[in-house]
C-alpha positions in Angstrom: -0.2 0.0 0.2 2.7 2.2 1.1 4.9 1.8 -2.1 1.7 2.6 -4.3 1.2 5.8 -2.5 4.5 6.7 -2.8 4.5 6.1 -6.3 1.6 8.7 -7.0 2.9 11.1 -4.7 6.2 11.1 -6.8 4.1 11.9 -9.7 2.4 14.3 -8.1 5.6 16.5 -7.3 7.0 15.7 -10.7 3.5 17.5 -12.4 3.1 20.0 -9.4 -0.6 18.5 -8.5 -1.8 19.7 -5.3 -4.0 17.1 -4.5 -5.3 13.9 -6.0 -8.9 12.6 -5.7 -9.4 8.8 -6.3 -13.0 7.6 -6.2 -13.8 4.8 -8.5 -13.9 1.6 -6.5 -10.8 0.0 -8.2 -8.3 2.9 -7.9 -9.6 2.9 -4.2 -8.9 -0.4 -3.8 -5.8 -0.4 -5.5 -4.0 2.3 -3.2 -5.9 1.6 0.2 -6.8 -2.2 0.1 -10.1 -1.0 1.0 -12.9 -2.6 -1.4 -16.0 -0.5 -1.6 -19.0 -0.1 -3.7 -20.8 2.8 -2.0 -23.5 3.1 -4.9 -25.0 6.5 -4.7 -22.9 7.6 -1.8 -19.3 9.3 -1.6 -16.2 7.2 -1.0 -12.8 8.7 -2.0 -9.1 9.0 -1.1 -7.2 12.4 -1.1 -3.8 12.4 -1.3 -0.8 15.2 -1.1 2.6 16.0 -1.7 3.5 16.3 2.0 0.4 15.9 4.3 -0.9 12.3 5.3 -3.8 11.0 2.9 -7.3 11.0 4.2 -10.3 8.4 3.4 -14.0 9.8 3.4 -16.6 6.9 3.3 -20.2 6.2 4.8 -19.8 5.6 8.6 -21.2 2.2 8.2 -18.1 1.0 6.3 -15.5 2.5 8.3 -15.0 -0.6 10.1 -14.4 -2.5 6.9 -12.0 0.6 5.8 -9.8 0.1 9.0 -9.8 -3.4 8.7 -8.3 -3.5 5.3 -4.9 -2.0 6.2 -5.3 1.9 5.9 -3.5 3.3 8.3 -4.7 7.2 7.8 -7.6 9.4 8.8 -10.8 7.8 8.2 -13.9 10.5 7.9 -17.1 8.7 8.2 -20.2 10.3 7.5 -24.0 9.3 8.0 -26.7 9.7 6.0 -28.0 13.0 7.0 -24.6 14.7 6.6 -23.1 16.6 3.8 -19.9 15.0 2.9 -18.5 17.6 1.0 -19.0 19.6 4.2 -16.7 17.2 5.6 -14.0 17.2 2.9 -14.0 21.3 2.9 -13.4 21.0 6.7 -10.6 18.4 6.1 -8.8 20.6 3.8 -9.2 23.7 6.1 -7.6 21.7 9.0 -4.6 21.1 6.8 -4.5 24.7 5.7 -3.8 23.7 2.2 -4.0 25.8 -1.1 -5.4 23.6 -3.7 -4.6 25.2 -7.1 -4.5 21.8 -9.4 -6.7 18.7 -8.3 -5.7 15.3 -10.4 -9.2 13.4 -10.7 -10.7 10.6 -12.3 -12.0 12.5 -15.4 -13.6 9.0 -16.5 -15.1 8.8 -13.6 -16.6 11.5 -11.6 -19.7 12.6 -12.7 -20.8 16.4 -13.6 -22.5 17.2 -10.0 -19.4 15.8 -8.1 -17.2 18.1 -10.0 -19.5 21.1 -9.3 -19.0 20.2 -5.6 -15.3 20.3 -5.9 -15.5 23.6 -7.6 -17.7 25.0 -4.9 -14.7 24.3 -2.2 -11.8 25.2 -4.5 -13.2 28.1 -7.0 -10.3 28.5 -8.8 -9.2 25.0 -9.0 -7.4 23.4 -12.3 -8.6 20.1 -12.9 -5.7 17.1 -14.1 -6.2 13.7 -15.2 -5.4 11.0 -13.1 -6.3 8.4 -15.6 -2.9 7.9 -17.2 -1.0 7.6 -14.3 -3.4 5.1 -12.6 -3.2 2.9 -15.9 0.7 2.9 -15.6 0.9 2.0 -12.0 -1.8 -0.8 -12.6 -0.5 -2.0 -15.7 2.5 -4.2 -14.2 1.0 -7.1 -11.8 3.2 -7.6 -8.7 3.6 -11.4 -7.4 0.4 -11.2 -5.0 -1.3 -9.7 -8.0 -0.3 -12.7 -10.2 -1.2 -15.3 -7.6 -5.0 -13.9 -7.3 -5.3 -14.0 -11.0 -4.1 -17.3 -11.1 -6.6 -18.6 -8.5 -9.2 -16.5 -10.4 -8.7 -18.4 -13.5 -8.8 -21.7 -12.1 -12.4 -20.8 -10.6 -13.0 -19.5 -14.2 -12.2 -22.7 -15.7 -14.3 -24.9 -13.0 -17.3 -22.4 -14.3 -16.9 -23.8 -17.6 -16.9 -27.3 -16.3 -19.9 -27.2 -14.2 -21.5 -25.2 -17.3 -20.8 -27.9 -19.8 -21.7 -30.6 -17.3 -25.2 -29.1 -17.1 -25.9 -29.2 -20.7 -29.3 -31.1 -21.4 -31.7 -30.8 -24.3 -34.5 -28.5 -23.2 -32.5 -27.0 -20.3 -32.7 -23.2 -20.8 -29.6 -20.8 -20.9 -30.5 -19.2 -17.7 -31.0 -22.8 -15.8 -27.3 -23.3 -16.7 -26.3 -19.7 -15.5 -28.0 -20.6 -12.1 -26.2 -23.9 -12.0 -22.8 -22.4 -12.4 -23.1 -19.6 -10.1 -24.7 -21.7 -7.3 -21.7 -24.3 -7.6 -19.3 -21.5 -7.6 -20.7 -20.0 -4.1 -20.4 -23.3 -3.0 -16.5 -23.0 -3.6 -16.8 -19.4 -1.5 -17.2 -17.3 -5.0 -18.9 -14.3 -4.0 -19.0 -12.3 -6.8 -18.9 -12.7 -10.6 -16.7 -10.3 -12.6 -19.4 -9.6 -15.0 -22.9 -11.3 -15.8 -22.7 -14.7 -16.9 -23.1 -15.5 -20.4 -24.5 -18.7 -21.4 -25.9 -18.6 -25.1 -26.9 -21.4 -27.3 -28.1 -21.8 -30.8 -28.2 -18.6 -33.0 -27.5 -16.4 -30.1 -24.0 -17.4 -30.0 -23.6 -14.8 -32.9 -24.1 -12.0 -30.6 -20.8 -11.0 -28.9 -22.6 -9.6 -26.0 -25.6 -11.6 -26.0 -28.3 -12.0 -22.9 -29.2 -15.3 -21.5 -32.8 -16.3 -21.4 -35.2 -18.9 -21.4 -33.9 -20.3 -24.8 -33.4 -23.9 -24.4 -30.8 -26.1 -25.7 -31.5 -28.2 -28.8 -29.2 -30.9 -30.6 -26.7 -29.2 -33.3 -26.6 -26.2 -31.2 -23.1 -24.4 -30.3 -23.2 -23.4 -26.6 -21.2 -20.6 -25.9 -19.9 -19.7 -22.3 -18.5 -16.4 -21.0 -17.9 -15.9 -17.4 -15.5 -14.9 -14.5 -15.2 -14.5 -11.0 -13.8 -11.9 -8.3 -11.4 -13.3 -6.0 -10.1 -10.9 -3.2 -10.6 -7.8 -5.7 -9.2 -9.5 -8.5 -10.8 -11.0 -11.9 -10.9 -13.7 -14.3 -12.8 -14.0 -17.8 -12.7 -17.3 -19.7 -14.9 -18.0 -22.8 -15.3 -21.5 -24.2 -17.5 -22.5 -27.2 -18.7 -26.6 -27.6 -21.4 -28.2 -29.6 -24.2 -30.2 -28.4 -24.7 -33.9 -29.8 -23.7 -32.8 -33.4 -21.9 -29.8 -35.5 -22.4 -29.2 -38.9 -19.7 -28.3 -41.5 -20.0 -24.6 -41.4 -19.7 -24.6 -37.4 -16.9 -26.8 -37.3 -15.2 -24.6 -40.1 -15.6 -21.2 -37.7 -14.7 -23.1 -34.9 -11.3 -24.5 -36.2 -10.8 -20.8 -37.9 -10.9 -19.2 -34.3 -8.7 -21.8 -32.5 -6.0 -21.5 -35.2 -6.2 -17.6 -34.5 -6.2 -17.6 -30.9 -3.4 -20.2 -31.0 -1.4 -18.2 -33.4 -2.0 -15.0 -31.0 -1.1 -16.4 -27.7 2.2 -17.9 -29.6 3.1 -14.0 -30.3 2.8 -12.9 -26.9 6.0 -12.0 -25.2 7.8 -8.8 -24.0 8.8 -6.1 -26.4 5.8 -7.2 -29.5 3.3 -4.3 -30.3 0.0 -5.0 -29.1 -1.3 -4.3 -32.4 0.4 -7.3 -34.1 -1.3 -9.7 -31.7 -4.4 -8.5 -32.7 -3.6 -8.6 -36.7 -2.1 -12.1 -36.2 -5.4 -13.4 -35.4 -7.4 -10.9 -37.6 -5.4 -12.1 -40.8 -6.0 -16.0 -40.2 -9.9 -15.3 -39.9 -9.8 -12.7 -42.9 -8.0 -15.6 -45.0 -10.3 -18.0 -43.8 -13.2 -15.5 -45.5 -14.7 -14.6 -42.0 -13.0 -11.1 -41.6 -16.1 -9.1 -41.3 -17.4 -11.3 -38.5 -14.7 -11.0 -36.2 -16.2 -7.5 -34.8 -14.1 -6.9 -31.9 -10.7 -6.4 -30.5 -8.3 -9.5 -29.9 -8.8 -8.8 -25.9 -8.5 -6.2 -23.1 -6.4 -5.7 -19.8 -7.6 -7.6 -16.6 -7.0 -6.9 -12.9 -9.1 -5.3 -10.6 -11.4 -4.3 -13.3 -12.4 -7.2 -15.8 -11.9 -4.6 -18.6 -9.1 -2.6 -18.0 -6.0 -1.0 -19.5 -4.5 -1.5 -22.1 -7.0 -2.1 -25.1 -5.7 -4.8 -27.1 -6.8 -3.5 -30.6 -5.0 -3.4 -33.9 -4.0 0.2 -33.6 -2.2 0.0 -30.1 1.4 0.3 -30.8 2.2 0.0 -27.1 4.5 -3.1 -26.4 4.4 -5.9 -24.2 6.2 -5.7 -20.9 6.8 -8.5 -18.4 3.6 -8.5 -15.6 0.8 -7.5 -18.3 -2.3 -9.4 -17.8 -4.6 -9.4 -20.2 -7.6 -11.7 -22.4 -6.6 -13.1 -25.8 -10.3 -13.5 -27.3 -10.9 -13.9 -31.2 -14.1 -14.7 -32.5 -16.5 -15.0 -35.4 -20.2 -14.5 -35.4 -22.5 -15.5 -38.4 -26.3 -14.9 -37.7 -27.5 -17.3 -39.4 -25.0 -19.9 -38.2 -23.9 -18.9 -34.6 -20.8 -17.4 -33.2 -17.8 -19.1 -31.5 -15.2 -17.2 -29.2 -12.3 -18.6 -27.6 -10.7 -16.5 -24.8 -7.9 -17.3 -22.3 -6.4 -14.9 -19.3 -2.9 -14.5 -20.0 0.3 -13.0 -18.1 3.1 -11.7 -19.9 6.6 -13.3 -18.5 10.1 -12.8 -19.0 10.4 -15.0 -22.4 6.8 -15.4 -23.6 3.1 -15.7 -21.8 2.0 -17.9 -18.9 -1.7 -19.2 -19.6 -3.9 -19.0 -17.3 -7.1 -20.4 -18.0 -6.7 -24.0 -18.9 -10.0 -25.6 -19.7 -9.3 -27.8 -23.1 -9.8 -25.7 -26.3 -10.0 -28.7 -28.7 -13.7 -28.7 -30.1 -15.9 -30.7 -27.7 -19.2 -32.2 -28.9 -21.5 -32.9 -25.8 -23.9 -36.0 -25.6 
């Protein structure tokens, strides 16, 4: 915790930033180890160049904040308090002149910016996003360990889902089975809404499970992940139920070939865009280029989607300790869709694949 605070304070001094304000769940957790989802209430950390930081949160969560290891001031407030007045008093107590305030511009809403401007009328806002992306980009040993364990639970989720496939069973029934069994293993939260899609619905990359029932000849797509001690996993596997036609198999084989080729390219010093392009070239050559409608992957950590964005135009280089997904897909409306997704960590000489559920085509009977 102290090392992360020190790195942020060092940046503040370099940029002559008077104070920094962290407001997102992920960044508060990264800096403090306090995981909070305050809904409409205010939760925030203020950091300074020389003064000790303080955390403000609902009074009912101050016990959890202390238990997380946060050793600095905690300001708790009730639902009848105005947290912005308490923030103003905290600054007055420190007698600080704030000229420049770094904020999460992509997270802080207009109303809260106006509250800050009422406290600091002449303040200039700077963005915190870039430095927080940079700090969170390279995972330390503890983070890597948590990502590994979260990936194992994602593997288990797919295994549970596949074992639950049965003719006439609905997508939502299988979702319920997956989440029930994972909760029995201690999983409190899924990283995102669990996706089980069948038949032609698999052609929607972000489809929504419903009462569609599984039928023989369907593709069945699973996309799921868990949150383990604040860190996320994300896996996608696609299987066939009972039988598979020639077109579906061609799509599956093409996606698998593209995914394996992309994984092989993942090593330190490689341009991110090249990873996308390697997979896209294979899919395009097979005649399905227009049906690969998203990037090759996304960063992974406290947020299930975080920096970097693994798209074709990204010229940044892969570095040891980076965590992200590799997930090519082909989605044909009248046939169905296939996506295969793994979580990986860049190692010194290549990539460690964290999700290990088999990817060879499975026909479930």
